[in-house]
DSSP file (Angstrom, degrees, kcal/mol; ACC not computed):
  #  RESIDUE AA STRUCTURE BP1 BP2  ACC     N-H-->O    O-->H-N    N-H-->O    O-->H-N    TCO  KAPPA ALPHA  PHI   PSI    X-CA   Y-CA   Z-CA
    1    1 A M              0   0    0      0, 0.0     0, 0.0     0, 0.0     0, 0.0   0.000 360.0 360.0 360.0  39.8    0.3   15.7   98.0
    2    2 A K        +     0   0    0      1,-0.1     2,-0.8     2,-0.0     0, 0.0   0.789 360.0  71.6 -75.4 -24.8   -1.8   16.9  100.7
    3    3 A N        +     0   0    0      3,-0.0     2,-0.3     0, 0.0    -1,-0.1  -0.849  64.0 177.9 -97.5 109.9   -5.2   16.5   98.9
    4    4 A Q        -     0   0    0     -2,-0.8     5,-0.1     1,-0.1    -2,-0.0  -0.848  38.0 -95.2-108.8 147.6   -6.0   12.8   98.6
    5    5 A L    >>  -     0   0    0     -2,-0.3     4,-1.1     1,-0.1     3,-0.5  -0.276  26.8-132.1 -67.9 144.4   -9.2   11.6   97.1
    6    6 A Y  H 3> S+     0   0    0      1,-0.3     4,-1.7     2,-0.2     3,-0.2   0.842 104.9  55.3 -63.8 -32.5  -12.0   10.8   99.6
    7    7 A T  H 34 S+     0   0    0      1,-0.2    -1,-0.3     2,-0.2     7,-0.1   0.788 107.0  51.5 -82.7 -20.7  -12.8    7.4   98.2
    8    8 A M  H <4 S+     0   0    0     -3,-0.5    -1,-0.2     1,-0.1    -2,-0.2   0.707 115.1  41.1 -74.1 -24.6   -9.2    6.2   98.6
    9    9 A T  H  < S+     0   0    0     -4,-1.1     2,-1.0    -3,-0.2    -2,-0.2   0.762 102.8  69.5 -93.4 -35.4   -9.0    7.2  102.2
   10   10 A N     X  -     0   0    0     -4,-1.7     4,-0.9    -5,-0.2     3,-0.3  -0.790  61.7-177.3 -95.6  97.4  -12.4    6.0  103.3
   11   11 A Q  H  > S+     0   0    0     -2,-1.0     4,-0.8     1,-0.2    -1,-0.2   0.778  75.0  61.7 -74.1 -28.1  -12.1    2.1  103.1
   12   12 A R  H  4 S+     0   0    0      1,-0.2     3,-0.4     2,-0.2     4,-0.3   0.908 107.0  41.7 -70.4 -35.7  -15.7    1.4  104.1
   13   13 A G  H >4 S+     0   0    0     -3,-0.3     3,-0.5     1,-0.2    -1,-0.2   0.686 103.4  68.0 -78.7 -22.7  -17.3    3.2  101.1
   14   14 A F  H 3X S+     0   0    0     -4,-0.9     4,-0.6     1,-0.2    -1,-0.2   0.775  94.3  59.8 -72.6 -26.2  -14.7    1.8   98.6
   15   15 A M  H 3X S+     0   0    0     -4,-0.8     4,-1.5    -3,-0.4    -1,-0.2   0.702  84.6  76.4 -77.7 -21.5  -16.0   -1.8   99.0
   16   16 A F  H <> S+     0   0    0     -3,-0.5     4,-3.0    -4,-0.3     3,-0.4   0.918  91.5  51.3 -57.2 -50.7  -19.6   -1.2   97.9
   17   17 A P  H  > S+     0   0    0      0, 0.0     4,-2.6     0, 0.0    -1,-0.2   0.928 110.5  50.6 -56.8 -42.2  -18.9   -1.0   94.1
   18   18 A Y  H  X S+     0   0    0     -4,-0.6     4,-2.0     2,-0.2    -2,-0.2   0.829 113.2  44.8 -63.7 -32.6  -17.0   -4.3   94.3
   19   19 A V  H  X S+     0   0    0     -4,-1.5     4,-2.5    -3,-0.4     5,-0.2   0.896 114.4  49.0 -74.7 -44.5  -19.9   -5.9   96.2
   20   20 A L  H  X S+     0   0    0     -4,-3.0     4,-1.7    -5,-0.2    -2,-0.2   0.896 111.3  50.4 -62.4 -40.7  -22.5   -4.4   93.8
   21   21 A F  H  X S+     0   0    0     -4,-2.6     4,-2.1    -5,-0.3     3,-0.3   0.971 111.7  47.2 -67.7 -53.6  -20.5   -5.6   90.8
   22   22 A I  H  X S+     0   0    0     -4,-2.0     4,-2.0     1,-0.2    -2,-0.2   0.847 111.9  49.9 -49.4 -42.7  -20.3   -9.2   92.1
   23   23 A I  H  X S+     0   0    0     -4,-2.5     4,-2.2     2,-0.2    -1,-0.2   0.897 109.8  51.7 -64.8 -40.9  -24.0   -9.3   93.0
   24   24 A T  H  X S+     0   0    0     -4,-1.7     4,-2.6    -3,-0.3     5,-0.2   0.899 108.7  50.0 -64.1 -48.3  -24.8   -8.1   89.5
   25   25 A I  H  X S+     0   0    0     -4,-2.1     4,-2.2     1,-0.2    -1,-0.2   0.879 112.1  48.8 -63.2 -37.3  -22.7  -10.8   87.9
   26   26 A L  H  X S+     0   0    0     -4,-2.0     4,-2.6     2,-0.2    -2,-0.2   0.888 110.1  51.0 -59.2 -44.3  -24.4  -13.5   90.0
   27   27 A L  H  X S+     0   0    0     -4,-2.2     4,-2.6     2,-0.2    -2,-0.2   0.901 109.2  49.4 -63.3 -47.8  -27.7  -12.2   89.2
   28   28 A I  H  X S+     0   0    0     -4,-2.6     4,-2.6     2,-0.2     5,-0.3   0.953 112.7  49.8 -59.5 -49.6  -26.9  -12.3   85.4
   29   29 A F  H  X S+     0   0    0     -4,-2.2     4,-1.8    -5,-0.2    -2,-0.2   0.934 112.1  46.0 -58.9 -45.8  -25.6  -15.9   85.8
   30   30 A V  H  X S+     0   0    0     -4,-2.6     4,-2.4     2,-0.2    -1,-0.2   0.894 112.1  50.5 -64.4 -42.8  -28.6  -17.1   87.6
   31   31 A T  H  X S+     0   0    0     -4,-2.6     4,-2.1     1,-0.2    -2,-0.2   0.907 113.1  46.8 -59.7 -45.6  -31.1  -15.4   85.2
   32   32 A S  H  X S+     0   0    0     -4,-2.6     4,-2.2     2,-0.2    -1,-0.2   0.830 110.3  52.4 -73.5 -32.0  -29.3  -17.0   82.2
   33   33 A S  H  X S+     0   0    0     -4,-1.8     4,-2.4    -5,-0.3    -2,-0.2   0.949 107.7  52.4 -57.4 -49.5  -29.2  -20.4   84.0
   34   34 A I  H  X S+     0   0    0     -4,-2.4     4,-2.7     1,-0.2    -2,-0.2   0.934 111.2  47.4 -58.9 -49.7  -33.0  -20.2   84.5
   35   35 A N  H  X S+     0   0    0     -4,-2.1     4,-2.1     1,-0.2    -1,-0.2   0.904 110.7  50.5 -64.9 -36.7  -33.5  -19.4   80.7
   36   36 A F  H  X S+     0   0    0     -4,-2.2     4,-2.6     2,-0.2    -1,-0.2   0.888 109.8  51.5 -62.5 -36.9  -31.3  -22.2   79.6
   37   37 A Y  H  X S+     0   0    0     -4,-2.4     4,-2.4     1,-0.2    -2,-0.2   0.952 109.6  49.5 -61.9 -47.6  -33.3  -24.6   81.9
   38   38 A R  H  X S+     0   0    0     -4,-2.7     4,-2.1     1,-0.2    -2,-0.2   0.889 112.5  47.2 -64.7 -40.3  -36.6  -23.4   80.4
   39   39 A N  H  X S+     0   0    0     -4,-2.1     4,-2.7     1,-0.2    -1,-0.2   0.872 109.6  54.3 -70.6 -35.6  -35.3  -23.9   76.8
   40   40 A D  H  X S+     0   0    0     -4,-2.6     4,-2.5    -5,-0.2    -2,-0.2   0.934 107.0  50.6 -61.5 -41.7  -34.0  -27.3   77.7
   41   41 A I  H  X S+     0   0    0     -4,-2.4     4,-2.2     1,-0.2    -2,-0.2   0.939 112.8  46.8 -59.0 -45.8  -37.5  -28.3   79.0
   42   42 A Q  H  X S+     0   0    0     -4,-2.1     4,-2.6     2,-0.2     5,-0.2   0.934 111.5  49.9 -63.9 -41.7  -39.1  -27.2   75.7
   43   43 A L  H  X S+     0   0    0     -4,-2.7     4,-2.8     1,-0.2    -1,-0.2   0.913 110.7  51.0 -59.5 -41.2  -36.5  -28.9   73.5
   44   44 A T  H  X S+     0   0    0     -4,-2.5     4,-2.2     2,-0.2    -1,-0.2   0.853 109.7  49.5 -69.2 -33.2  -37.0  -32.1   75.5
   45   45 A Q  H  X S+     0   0    0     -4,-2.2     4,-2.9     2,-0.2    -2,-0.2   0.953 113.3  47.2 -61.7 -49.6  -40.9  -31.8   75.1
   46   46 A Q  H  X S+     0   0    0     -4,-2.6     4,-2.1     1,-0.2    -2,-0.2   0.867 110.4  51.6 -64.9 -35.0  -40.5  -31.3   71.4
   47   47 A Y  H  X S+     0   0    0     -4,-2.8     4,-2.0     2,-0.2    -1,-0.2   0.941 111.2  47.9 -65.1 -46.6  -38.0  -34.2   71.2
   48   48 A L  H  X S+     0   0    0     -4,-2.2     4,-2.4     1,-0.2    -2,-0.2   0.907 108.3  56.2 -57.8 -44.1  -40.5  -36.6   73.0
   49   49 A E  H  X S+     0   0    0     -4,-2.9     4,-3.1     1,-0.2    -1,-0.2   0.926 107.0  48.5 -56.6 -41.9  -43.2  -35.4   70.7
   50   50 A H  H  X S+     0   0    0     -4,-2.1     4,-2.5     1,-0.2    -1,-0.2   0.892 109.8  51.5 -61.5 -38.5  -41.1  -36.5   67.7
   51   51 A I  H  X S+     0   0    0     -4,-2.0     4,-2.5     2,-0.2    -1,-0.2   0.906 108.7  50.6 -62.7 -42.3  -40.4  -39.7   69.2
   52   52 A R  H  X S+     0   0    0     -4,-2.4     4,-3.1     2,-0.2     5,-0.2   0.953 111.8  48.8 -62.0 -49.7  -44.2  -40.3   69.8
   53   53 A V  H  X S+     0   0    0     -4,-3.1     4,-2.6     1,-0.2    -2,-0.2   0.924 111.3  48.9 -58.0 -41.8  -45.0  -39.3   66.1
   54   54 A E  H  X S+     0   0    0     -4,-2.5     4,-2.1     2,-0.2    -1,-0.2   0.877 112.8  47.2 -66.6 -33.1  -42.3  -41.6   64.8
   55   55 A T  H  X S+     0   0    0     -4,-2.5     4,-2.9     2,-0.2     5,-0.2   0.914 112.5  50.2 -73.1 -38.4  -43.6  -44.5   67.0
   56   56 A L  H  X S+     0   0    0     -4,-3.1     4,-3.0    -5,-0.2     5,-0.3   0.947 110.3  50.4 -56.8 -47.6  -47.2  -43.7   65.9
   57   57 A F  H  X S+     0   0    0     -4,-2.6     4,-2.1    -5,-0.2    -2,-0.2   0.928 113.8  43.9 -64.1 -46.3  -46.1  -43.7   62.2
   58   58 A Q  H  X S+     0   0    0     -4,-2.1     4,-2.8     2,-0.2     5,-0.2   0.948 114.2  49.7 -64.0 -48.9  -44.4  -47.1   62.6
   59   59 A M  H  X S+     0   0    0     -4,-2.9     4,-2.2     1,-0.2    -2,-0.2   0.921 114.4  45.5 -60.7 -46.4  -47.3  -48.7   64.7
   60   60 A G  H  X S+     0   0    0     -4,-3.0     4,-2.3    -5,-0.2    -1,-0.2   0.898 112.6  51.4 -70.6 -35.3  -49.9  -47.5   62.0
   61   61 A R  H  X S+     0   0    0     -4,-2.1     4,-2.4    -5,-0.3    -2,-0.2   0.951 112.3  44.4 -61.9 -47.9  -47.7  -48.7   59.2
   62   62 A E  H  X S+     0   0    0     -4,-2.8     4,-1.9     2,-0.2    -1,-0.2   0.861 113.1  50.5 -62.7 -37.4  -47.3  -52.1   60.6
   63   63 A K  H  X S+     0   0    0     -4,-2.2     4,-2.3    -5,-0.2    -1,-0.2   0.873 111.0  50.8 -69.8 -36.1  -50.9  -52.5   61.5
   64   64 A Y  H  X S+     0   0    0     -4,-2.3     4,-2.6     2,-0.2    -2,-0.2   0.896 108.3  51.0 -65.1 -40.9  -51.8  -51.4   58.0
   65   65 A K  H  X S+     0   0    0     -4,-2.4     4,-2.4     2,-0.2    -2,-0.2   0.870 107.9  51.8 -66.3 -36.2  -49.5  -53.9   56.5
   66   66 A Q  H  X S+     0   0    0     -4,-1.9     4,-2.9     2,-0.2     5,-0.3   0.948 110.4  50.5 -61.4 -49.4  -51.0  -56.8   58.6
   67   67 A N  H  X S+     0   0    0     -4,-2.3     4,-3.1     1,-0.2     5,-0.3   0.942 111.2  47.5 -54.3 -49.5  -54.5  -55.7   57.4
   68   68 A I  H  X S+     0   0    0     -4,-2.6     4,-2.4     1,-0.2     5,-0.3   0.933 112.6  49.8 -62.9 -41.0  -53.3  -55.8   53.8
   69   69 A T  H  < S+     0   0    0     -4,-2.4    -2,-0.2     1,-0.2    -1,-0.2   0.937 115.1  44.1 -51.8 -54.8  -51.6  -59.2   54.4
   70   70 A N  H  < S+     0   0    0     -4,-2.9    -1,-0.2     1,-0.2    -2,-0.2   0.851 119.2  39.5 -62.6 -34.2  -54.8  -60.6   55.9
   71   71 A S  H  < S-     0   0    0     -4,-3.1    -1,-0.2    -5,-0.3    -2,-0.2   0.773  86.6-153.2 -86.9 -24.1  -57.2  -59.2   53.4
   72   72 A E     <  +     0   0    0     -4,-2.4     2,-0.3    -5,-0.3    -3,-0.1   0.565  66.6  77.5  65.0   8.9  -55.0  -59.8   50.3
   73   73 A S        -     0   0    0     -5,-0.3     2,-0.4     2,-0.0    -2,-0.1  -0.999  59.7-158.1-145.9 150.0  -56.6  -56.9   48.3
   74   74 A I        -     0   0    0     -2,-0.3    50,-0.0    -3,-0.1    -6,-0.0  -0.987  20.5-131.9-127.9 126.4  -56.3  -53.2   48.4
   75   75 A S        -     0   0    0     -2,-0.4     3,-0.3     1,-0.1    -2,-0.0  -0.401  27.1-115.1 -74.9 156.8  -59.1  -50.9   47.1
   76   76 A P  S    S+     0   0    0      0, 0.0    19,-2.0     0, 0.0     2,-0.4   0.858 104.2  20.1 -60.4 -33.3  -57.8  -48.1   44.8
   77   77 A S  E    S+A   94   0A   0     17,-0.2     2,-0.3     2,-0.0    17,-0.2  -0.882  80.4 143.3-144.0 111.8  -58.9  -45.4   47.4
   78   78 A S  E     -A   93   0A   0     15,-1.4    15,-3.4    -2,-0.4     2,-0.4  -0.926  31.4-147.8-140.2 162.7  -59.5  -46.2   51.0
   79   79 A E  E     -A   92   0A   0     -2,-0.3     2,-0.4    13,-0.2    13,-0.2  -0.994  14.6-177.0-136.4 133.6  -59.1  -44.6   54.4
   80   80 A V  E     -A   91   0A   0     11,-2.2    11,-3.4    -2,-0.4     2,-0.5  -0.978   9.3-155.4-131.0 143.4  -58.4  -46.4   57.5
   81   81 A T  E     -A   90   0A   0     -2,-0.4     2,-0.4     9,-0.2     9,-0.3  -0.963   5.7-167.9-117.0 130.9  -58.0  -45.0   61.2
   82   82 A Y  E     -A   89   0A   0      7,-2.9     7,-2.8    -2,-0.5     2,-0.5  -0.954   8.7-151.1-113.0 136.4  -56.1  -46.6   63.9
   83   83 A E  E     +A   88   0A   0     -2,-0.4     5,-0.2     5,-0.2    -2,-0.0  -0.913  20.8 171.2-109.8 130.2  -56.4  -45.5   67.6
   84   84 A F  E >   -A   87   0A   0      3,-2.5     3,-1.1    -2,-0.5   -28,-0.0  -0.877  48.3 -99.2-130.2 166.0  -53.3  -46.1   69.8
   85   85 A P  T 3  S+     0   0    0      0, 0.0     3,-0.1     0, 0.0    -1,-0.0   0.756 121.2  43.0 -63.3 -24.2  -52.6  -44.9   73.4
   86   86 A D  T 3  S-     0   0    0      1,-0.3    24,-2.5   -34,-0.1    25,-0.6   0.579 128.1 -53.1 -93.4  -4.7  -50.5  -41.9   72.2
   87   87 A G  E <   -AB  84 109A   0     -3,-1.1    -3,-2.5    22,-0.3     2,-0.3  -0.967  60.1 -72.2 162.2-175.6  -52.6  -40.8   69.5
   88   88 A N  E     -AB  83 108A   0     20,-2.4    20,-3.0    -2,-0.3     2,-0.5  -0.854  27.0-155.1-116.4 150.7  -54.5  -41.7   66.2
   89   89 A V  E     -AB  82 107A   0     -7,-2.8    -7,-2.9    -2,-0.3     2,-0.5  -0.981   4.0-167.4-129.3 126.3  -53.3  -42.5   62.8
   90   90 A T  E     -AB  81 106A   0     16,-2.6    16,-2.5    -2,-0.5     2,-0.5  -0.920   8.3-166.3-111.2 118.5  -55.4  -42.0   59.6
   91   91 A I  E     -AB  80 105A   0    -11,-3.4   -11,-2.2    -2,-0.5     2,-0.6  -0.951   2.5-164.7-116.7 120.0  -54.0  -43.6   56.4
   92   92 A L  E     -AB  79 104A   0     12,-2.8    12,-2.6    -2,-0.5     2,-0.4  -0.902   9.2-154.7-104.2 120.6  -55.4  -42.6   53.1
   93   93 A T  E     +AB  78 103A   0    -15,-3.4   -15,-1.4    -2,-0.6     2,-0.4  -0.791  14.6 177.1-105.4 134.6  -54.5  -44.9   50.3
   94   94 A K  E     -AB  77 102A   0      8,-2.1     8,-3.0    -2,-0.4   -17,-0.2  -0.976  25.6-131.4-131.0 120.1  -54.4  -43.8   46.6
   95   95 A K  E     - B   0 101A   0    -19,-2.0     6,-0.3    -2,-0.4     3,-0.1  -0.513  21.5-179.6 -77.9 138.3  -53.4  -46.2   43.7
   96   96 A I  E     -     0   0A   0      4,-2.7     2,-0.3     1,-0.3     5,-0.2   0.853  61.7 -40.4 -96.6 -58.2  -50.9  -44.6   41.3
   97   97 A D  E >  S- B   0 100A   0      3,-0.7     3,-3.1     0, 0.0    -1,-0.3  -0.930 100.7 -24.5-164.6 146.3  -50.4  -47.4   38.7
   98   98 A G  T 3  S-     0   0    0     -2,-0.3    -2,-0.0     1,-0.3    25,-0.0  -0.231 130.4 -13.3  60.7-123.0  -50.1  -51.1   38.8
   99   99 A D  T 3  S+     0   0    0     -4,-0.1    25,-1.9    -3,-0.0     2,-0.4   0.222 110.0 108.8 -98.8  11.6  -48.8  -52.2   42.2
  100  100 A N  E <   +BC  97 123A   0     -3,-3.1    -4,-2.7    23,-0.2    -3,-0.7  -0.716  42.6 174.4 -95.3 139.6  -47.8  -48.6   43.3
  101  101 A Y  E     -BC  95 122A   0     21,-2.8    21,-3.0    -2,-0.4     2,-0.6  -0.995  27.2-134.9-140.5 140.7  -49.9  -46.8   46.0
  102  102 A H  E     -BC  94 121A   0     -8,-3.0    -8,-2.1    -2,-0.4     2,-0.6  -0.887  18.4-157.3 -95.4 126.6  -49.4  -43.6   47.8
  103  103 A L  E     -BC  93 120A   0     17,-3.6    17,-2.3    -2,-0.6     2,-0.6  -0.931   2.5-163.2-108.4 116.7  -50.0  -43.8   51.5
  104  104 A F  E     -BC  92 119A   0    -12,-2.6   -12,-2.8    -2,-0.6     2,-0.5  -0.883   9.0-162.7-103.5 115.9  -50.9  -40.5   53.2
  105  105 A F  E     -BC  91 118A   0     13,-2.5    13,-3.4    -2,-0.6     2,-0.4  -0.872   6.5-170.4-106.9 132.1  -50.4  -40.8   57.0
  106  106 A T  E     -BC  90 117A   0    -16,-2.5   -16,-2.6    -2,-0.5     2,-0.5  -0.983   9.9-166.6-122.1 112.5  -52.1  -38.1   59.3
  107  107 A I  E     -BC  89 116A   0      9,-3.2     9,-2.3    -2,-0.4     2,-0.5  -0.894  10.1-173.8-105.4 117.4  -51.0  -38.4   62.8
  108  108 A Y  E     -BC  88 115A   0    -20,-3.0   -20,-2.4    -2,-0.5     2,-0.3  -0.967  13.6-152.7-116.3 132.5  -52.7  -36.7   65.7
  109  109 A T  E  >  -B   87   0A   0      5,-1.6     4,-0.6    -2,-0.5     5,-0.3  -0.737  10.8-151.0 -95.3 141.8  -51.0  -36.9   69.1
  110  110 A K  T  4 S+     0   0    0    -24,-2.5   -23,-0.1    -2,-0.3    -1,-0.1   0.703  89.1  62.5 -88.8 -17.6  -52.8  -36.7   72.4
  111  111 A E  T  4 S+     0   0    0    -25,-0.6    -1,-0.1     1,-0.1   -24,-0.1   0.986 125.9   9.4 -63.9 -60.9  -50.0  -35.2   74.4
  112  112 A L  T  4 S-     0   0    0      2,-0.1    -1,-0.1   -63,-0.0    -2,-0.1   0.426  96.1-123.5-101.9  -1.7  -49.6  -31.9   72.6
  113  113 A N     <  +     0   0    0     -4,-0.6     2,-0.2     1,-0.2    -3,-0.2   0.923  59.3 151.6  58.1  48.8  -52.7  -32.1   70.3
  114  114 A M        -     0   0    0     -5,-0.3    -5,-1.6     2,-0.0     2,-0.4  -0.700  39.0-141.2-107.2 168.1  -50.6  -31.7   67.2
  115  115 A K  E     -C  108   0A   0     -2,-0.2     2,-0.4    -7,-0.2    -7,-0.2  -0.995  18.3-178.6-127.2 131.8  -51.2  -33.0   63.7
  116  116 A Y  E     -C  107   0A   0     -9,-2.3    -9,-3.2    -2,-0.4     2,-0.4  -0.970   8.9-156.2-131.9 147.2  -48.5  -34.3   61.5
  117  117 A T  E     -C  106   0A   0     -2,-0.4     2,-0.3   -11,-0.2   -11,-0.2  -0.948   9.5-179.8-124.5 134.7  -48.6  -35.6   57.8
  118  118 A Y  E     -C  105   0A   0    -13,-3.4   -13,-2.5    -2,-0.4     2,-0.4  -0.945  11.0-156.8-130.8 159.9  -46.4  -38.0   55.9
  119  119 A T  E     +C  104   0A   0     -2,-0.3     2,-0.3   -15,-0.2   -15,-0.2  -0.996  16.7 173.7-141.5 126.5  -46.6  -39.2   52.3
  120  120 A H  E     -C  103   0A   0    -17,-2.3   -17,-3.6    -2,-0.4     2,-0.5  -0.988  23.5-141.8-137.1 150.5  -45.0  -42.5   51.2
  121  121 A T  E     -C  102   0A   0     -2,-0.3     2,-0.4   -19,-0.3   -19,-0.2  -0.940  25.5-176.9-104.0 119.9  -45.0  -44.4   48.0
  122  122 A Y  E     -C  101   0A   0    -21,-3.0   -21,-2.8    -2,-0.5     2,-0.3  -0.948  25.0-139.9-122.6 146.0  -45.1  -48.2   48.3
  123  123 A H  E >>  -C  100   0A   0     -2,-0.4     3,-1.6   -23,-0.2     4,-1.3  -0.796  35.4-115.0 -93.5 147.7  -45.1  -51.0   45.8
  124  124 A I  H 3> S+     0   0    0    -25,-1.9     4,-0.5    -2,-0.3     3,-0.2   0.812 117.1  53.2 -62.1 -31.1  -47.5  -53.8   46.9
  125  125 A S  H 3> S+     0   0    0      1,-0.2     4,-1.1     2,-0.2    -1,-0.3   0.758 103.2  57.9 -73.8 -22.7  -44.6  -56.3   47.5
  126  126 A N  H <> S+     0   0    0     -3,-1.6     4,-2.1     1,-0.2    -1,-0.2   0.796  99.2  61.1 -68.1 -30.6  -42.9  -53.7   49.8
  127  127 A L  H  < S+     0   0    0     -4,-1.3    -1,-0.2    -3,-0.2   -58,-0.2   0.745 112.5  35.8 -71.4 -17.1  -46.1  -53.7   52.0
  128  128 A S  H  < S+     0   0    0     -4,-0.5    -1,-0.2    -3,-0.3    -2,-0.2   0.646 126.4  36.2 -97.2 -21.3  -45.7  -57.4   52.7
  129  129 A N  H  <        0   0    0     -4,-1.1    -3,-0.2     1,-0.0    -2,-0.2   0.836 360.0 360.0-103.1 -45.2  -41.8  -57.6   52.9
  130  130 A S     <        0   0    0     -4,-2.1    -3,-0.1    -5,-0.2    -4,-0.1   0.481 360.0 360.0 -96.7 360.0  -40.6  -54.3   54.6
């Protein structure tokens, strides 16, 4: 057993692979953490945009209900636009039959400049009660 391996007898050179392996693992960990953070930022922006759209929808619907209650009449086909601090809401009304109406909401947000559309069917008594 006179011939021993050079890497086993030279202790200084034997530590380099361990250090390199640990640095690689740390680099992978830091890179993945940065990617997770970027994804979280993007998800948060989308979530906040969704909350803005829902808020604009509710604000537009309530303002439209107030206008209907104050005017006491709905034209068979009309379009109304409301401006709010977070964006604009356009409501297109189409009469289906009797007291039933389709309300087409088009919502434009100012933050991300996105357009969203919703369609709802309302009975005229629902407009004043709900």
